[in-house]
N, C-alpha and C positions, 0 to 999 in steps of 0.2 A: 504493500500500500504506500509506503514511504517513497519508493522509487517512482511509482506512477504519479504521485502528486508533484514530484520534482520535474518530471518530463512534460507535464501539461503546459506550463508556461512557455517552454521551448517550442512545443507544437503550435501554440497560439501565435508566438512570434514568427515562426516559419510560415504560417498561413497568411499573416499580415504582410510579411515581406513578399510573398508570392503574388498576392492580389494587388499590392500597391506599386511594386517595382518590376517584377519579372513579366507578368502577364501583359501589362500595357506596352512594354518595350517589344515583346514578341509581336503584338498586333501592329505596332508602328513599323517594325521591320518587314512584316508580311505585306503591308500596304505599300511600302516603298518598293519592294521587289515586284509587286504587281504593276506599279506604275512603270518601272523600268522595262518589264516584259511587253508592255503595250505601247511603247514609244514608236512613232512612225515618222516618215519623211515629212518635213514641214512643221513639226512641233517646235515650239520655242522652249528652251530650257535654260537653267542656271546651274553651273558646276559648283563643286565644293569650294573651288578657288575664287568664285565670284564672277566667272566669265558668263556673259549672256550671249546666246547664239541660237541659230535656227538649224535644225537637223537637215543636212543635205543627203545623207545616206547612212545606213547601218550595215556593217559587214555581215556576211552570211552566217558566221558563227556568233554574231551579236555581241562581240567583245569590244569592237572599235566603232566609234561614231565619228562621222565627218561633219564638222560644223562650219557654218558661215558666221563670222563674228563681226563683220563690218566691211568697210571699203576704204582703200587707200589709193589715191591717184586713179580713180575710176577702175580699180582692180579689186575684185572681191577677195577678202582675206579668209582663207580656209585653214582649219586646223583639225587634227585628229585627236580624239580623247578616248580614254577607256570608258566603257559603259558604267563602270562602278564609280566614276568621278561625277556623275550627274546627281545633283541634290534635289532640284525642284523642277516641276513642269510649270510653264507660264501659260495662263489663259486670260486673255483680255487685260494684260498688264499685271495681273494678280499672280503671286507665287502660290502654287498648290503643291503641298507636300503629300506624296502618296497618291491619293485619290481613289 
């Protein structure tokens, strides 16, 4: 009986920790992964480094994204980034995380 009464507070703390920290983080990660899987040509995104750009293409294995990030001397500036570097999707000027 003594051992059981000592374990109950740890079980309660474990449950609180799970529902307040672990579960919401898993849901957020799943939502972000879903957003990355549904990106298409023409979507506007923001990278983890703060680059804003428009997707020109996604490689066949979906690991590299070609972005248009602006224009210099009437030449379009294109860069390649890793899919994992995308933080947000932009819709109507609003940043949308996950979706």
